[in-house]
C-alpha positions as CSV (number, residue, x, y, z in Angstrom):
1,M,80.1,-195.3,8.4
2,S,77.4,-196.7,10.7
3,G,80.0,-199.0,12.3
4,L,82.2,-196.0,13.1
5,L,79.4,-194.2,14.9
6,D,78.2,-197.3,16.8
7,I,77.8,-196.3,20.5
8,P,77.8,-198.6,23.5
9,S,74.2,-199.1,24.8
10,D,75.1,-198.0,28.3
11,L,75.3,-194.4,27.1
12,Q,71.6,-194.5,26.1
13,H,72.2,-192.1,23.2
14,S,73.2,-192.2,19.5
15,Y,76.4,-190.3,18.6
16,F,74.4,-187.3,17.3
17,G,72.3,-187.5,20.5
18,L,75.5,-187.1,22.5
19,V,76.4,-184.1,20.2
20,G,73.1,-182.4,21.0
21,L,73.5,-183.2,24.7
22,H,77.0,-181.7,24.7
23,L,75.8,-178.5,23.1
24,R,73.0,-178.2,25.5
25,E,75.2,-178.7,28.6
26,A,77.8,-176.3,27.2
27,L,75.7,-173.4,25.7
28,L,73.0,-173.0,28.4
29,P,75.6,-172.2,31.1
30,V,77.2,-169.7,28.8
31,L,73.9,-168.0,28.2
32,A,73.1,-168.0,31.9
33,G,76.5,-166.6,32.7
34,L,76.0,-163.8,30.2
35,L,72.6,-162.9,31.6
36,V,74.0,-162.7,35.1
37,A,77.1,-160.8,34.1
38,L,75.2,-158.0,32.3
39,P,73.7,-156.4,35.4
40,I,76.8,-157.1,37.5
41,A,79.0,-155.4,34.9
42,Q,76.8,-152.4,34.7
43,I,76.9,-152.0,38.5
44,C,80.7,-152.2,38.3
45,V,80.7,-149.5,35.6
46,R,78.7,-147.2,37.8
47,L,80.5,-148.0,41.0
48,R,84.1,-148.3,39.9
49,W,85.4,-149.3,43.4
50,L,83.2,-152.5,43.2
51,Y,84.9,-153.8,40.1
52,A,88.1,-155.1,41.7
53,P,86.3,-157.1,44.5
54,V,83.8,-158.6,42.1
55,L,86.5,-159.6,39.7
56,G,88.5,-161.0,42.6
57,V,85.5,-163.2,43.7
58,A,85.0,-164.4,40.1
59,T,88.6,-165.3,39.8
60,V,88.6,-167.2,43.1
61,L,85.5,-169.2,41.9
62,Y,87.2,-169.9,38.6
63,A,90.3,-171.3,40.4
64,I,88.2,-173.9,42.2
65,P,88.6,-177.3,40.3
66,S,85.4,-178.4,38.5
67,L,85.5,-181.8,40.2
68,A,85.5,-180.1,43.6
69,L,82.4,-178.1,42.6
70,F,80.8,-181.3,41.3
71,V,81.3,-183.0,44.6
72,I,79.8,-180.1,46.5
73,L,76.8,-179.8,44.2
74,I,76.0,-183.5,44.0
75,D,74.4,-183.3,47.5
76,F,71.9,-180.7,46.2
77,T,71.4,-181.4,42.5
78,G,72.4,-185.1,42.3
79,Q,74.1,-186.7,39.4
80,S,72.3,-184.6,36.8
81,E,73.1,-182.2,34.0
82,L,72.5,-179.3,36.4
83,T,75.5,-180.4,38.5
84,V,77.7,-179.9,35.4
85,M,76.1,-176.7,34.1
86,I,76.2,-174.7,37.3
87,P,80.1,-174.6,37.6
88,L,80.3,-173.8,33.8
89,A,78.0,-170.8,34.3
90,V,80.1,-169.7,37.3
91,Y,83.3,-170.0,35.4
92,S,82.0,-167.9,32.5
93,L,81.6,-164.9,34.9
94,V,85.4,-164.4,35.1
95,V,85.4,-163.9,31.3
96,F,82.1,-162.0,30.8
97,V,82.4,-159.4,33.6
98,P,85.8,-157.8,32.5
99,A,84.8,-158.1,28.8
100,I,81.5,-156.2,29.4
101,V,83.0,-153.7,31.7
102,D,85.9,-152.9,29.4
103,G,83.5,-152.7,26.4
104,V,81.0,-150.4,28.1
105,R,83.8,-148.1,29.5
106,S,85.1,-147.7,26.0
107,V,82.0,-145.9,24.9
108,P,82.9,-142.2,24.2
109,E,81.6,-139.7,26.7
110,E,80.2,-137.5,23.9
111,T,78.1,-140.5,22.7
112,L,76.6,-140.9,26.2
113,A,76.0,-137.2,26.4
114,A,74.2,-137.3,23.0
115,A,72.0,-140.2,24.1
116,T,71.1,-138.4,27.3
117,A,70.2,-135.3,25.4
118,M,68.0,-137.3,23.2
119,G,66.0,-138.4,26.3
120,F,67.5,-141.8,26.9
121,G,67.3,-143.0,30.5
122,P,70.0,-145.1,32.1
123,V,68.4,-148.5,31.2
124,R,67.6,-147.5,27.6
125,R,71.0,-145.9,27.2
126,Y,72.7,-149.1,28.4
127,L,70.7,-151.4,26.3
128,L,70.5,-149.4,23.0
129,V,73.8,-147.5,23.1
130,Q,76.4,-148.9,25.4
131,L,75.9,-152.6,24.8
132,P,75.8,-152.4,21.0
133,I,79.0,-150.3,20.9
134,A,80.6,-152.8,23.4
135,A,79.5,-155.7,21.2
136,P,83.0,-156.6,19.8
137,A,84.4,-156.9,23.4
138,I,81.4,-158.9,24.6
139,I,81.5,-161.3,21.7
140,A,85.2,-161.7,22.2
141,G,84.5,-162.8,25.7
142,L,81.6,-165.0,24.5
143,R,84.0,-166.8,22.2
144,V,86.4,-167.6,25.0
145,A,83.6,-168.7,27.4
146,T,81.9,-170.9,24.7
147,V,85.0,-172.8,23.7
148,S,86.0,-173.3,27.3
149,S,82.6,-174.5,28.2
150,I,82.5,-177.0,25.3
151,S,85.8,-178.5,26.5
152,L,84.9,-178.6,30.2
153,V,81.6,-180.5,29.7
154,S,83.6,-183.7,29.1
155,V,84.6,-183.7,32.8
156,G,81.0,-184.5,33.6
157,M,81.8,-188.1,32.6
158,L,83.0,-188.6,36.1
159,I,79.6,-188.0,37.7
160,G,77.2,-190.5,36.3
161,N,77.8,-190.2,32.6
162,Q,76.9,-186.5,32.4
163,G,79.8,-185.6,30.1
164,A,78.0,-186.0,26.8
165,L,80.8,-186.6,24.3
166,G,83.1,-187.1,27.2
167,N,81.2,-190.2,28.1
168,L,82.7,-191.7,24.9
169,L,86.2,-191.0,26.2
170,N,85.3,-192.9,29.4
171,D,83.8,-195.9,27.6
172,G,86.7,-196.0,25.2
173,M,89.1,-196.4,28.1
174,I,86.9,-198.9,29.9
175,Y,86.3,-201.1,26.8
176,H,89.8,-200.4,25.3
177,Q,88.3,-199.0,22.1
178,P,90.4,-196.2,20.6
179,R,87.6,-195.5,18.1
180,L,85.4,-194.1,20.9
181,I,88.3,-192.0,22.3
182,W,88.9,-190.5,18.8
183,L,85.1,-189.8,18.4
184,S,85.1,-188.0,21.7
185,V,88.2,-185.9,21.1
186,T,87.5,-185.0,17.5
187,G,83.8,-184.4,18.1
188,T,84.5,-182.0,21.0
189,A,87.2,-180.1,18.9
190,V,84.9,-179.8,15.9
191,L,82.1,-178.4,18.0
192,A,84.4,-175.8,19.6
193,I,85.7,-174.7,16.2
194,L,82.2,-174.5,14.7
195,A,80.8,-172.6,17.6
196,D,83.7,-170.1,17.4
197,A,83.2,-169.7,13.7
198,V,79.5,-169.0,14.2
199,L,80.3,-166.3,16.8
200,V,82.7,-164.7,14.4
201,V,79.9,-164.4,11.8
202,V,77.6,-163.0,14.5
203,R,80.2,-160.3,15.3
204,L,80.5,-159.4,11.6
205,L,76.7,-159.1,11.3
206,L,76.2,-157.1,14.5
207,T,79.1,-154.7,14.0
208,P,79.2,-153.7,10.4
209,W,81.1,-150.5,11.3
210,M,84.1,-152.5,12.5
211,P,87.1,-152.8,10.1
212,R,87.5,-156.1,8.2
213,G,90.8,-157.8,8.0
214,T,90.5,-158.2,4.2
215,Q,90.1,-154.5,3.6
216,K,93.1,-152.6,2.4
217,A,94.4,-149.8,4.6
218,R,93.6,-146.4,3.2
219,P,96.3,-143.7,3.0
220,A,96.3,-141.4,6.0
221,A,95.3,-138.4,3.8
222,E,92.2,-140.3,2.6
223,A,91.1,-141.6,5.9
224,R,87.9,-140.4,7.3
225,P,86.9,-140.6,11.0
226,E,84.2,-143.3,11.7
227,P,81.1,-142.2,13.6
228,A,81.6,-142.8,17.3
229,A,78.2,-144.4,17.8
230,P,76.6,-145.7,14.6
231,V,74.0,-147.5,16.5
232,L,72.7,-144.4,18.1
233,E,70.9,-143.3,15.0
234,D,69.4,-146.7,14.5
235,A,68.2,-146.8,18.1
236,V,66.0,-143.7,17.7
237,R,64.5,-144.5,14.3
């Protein structure tokens, strides 16, 4: 087993060190993108005319190849992790902004009216009512952004060994060692699958009112309407 995970010394990390580096370079940009997207999406919800231009700009940025952004950023951030993480954060915006906007817009008007009547200001209403109800849409976007970021980190191998597990792919081709290539590919795939599974569990925990796929459908006559905003009661307790 130890022989399987032997890593060339030029990478300056053990295999599990590269795994940790890969997660850091992939997940920090996703978190940064989410934090940036939250206020942008709220502005787009309030100013509907702004949504199309913002989404257009995010789409144009997403269309720029990662290598081109790396080349531009190298002059400012050098051959560092930051050079890899900034484009990943930018790319995540094209996923987060529409996911958050669509989720927040799906909140029923009567729920917003009830929150306002209970004394919730715009910020408190957004944080305690709209975002929790929009959680399924937001987490769906988070899953896409996370898996995409984990796969794109490997491109960083082309700028000074900043690709984490992608560095193994590069060394495997240089030293003609298929073992390193397989370690890179399978390791990246497993990380993406595990991260997605964790986010599915998070969604189940945060949205207990959502229907589960294992539940049997109830007859129409027995169906009962679900509360529009189950989190509203929790927010004022």
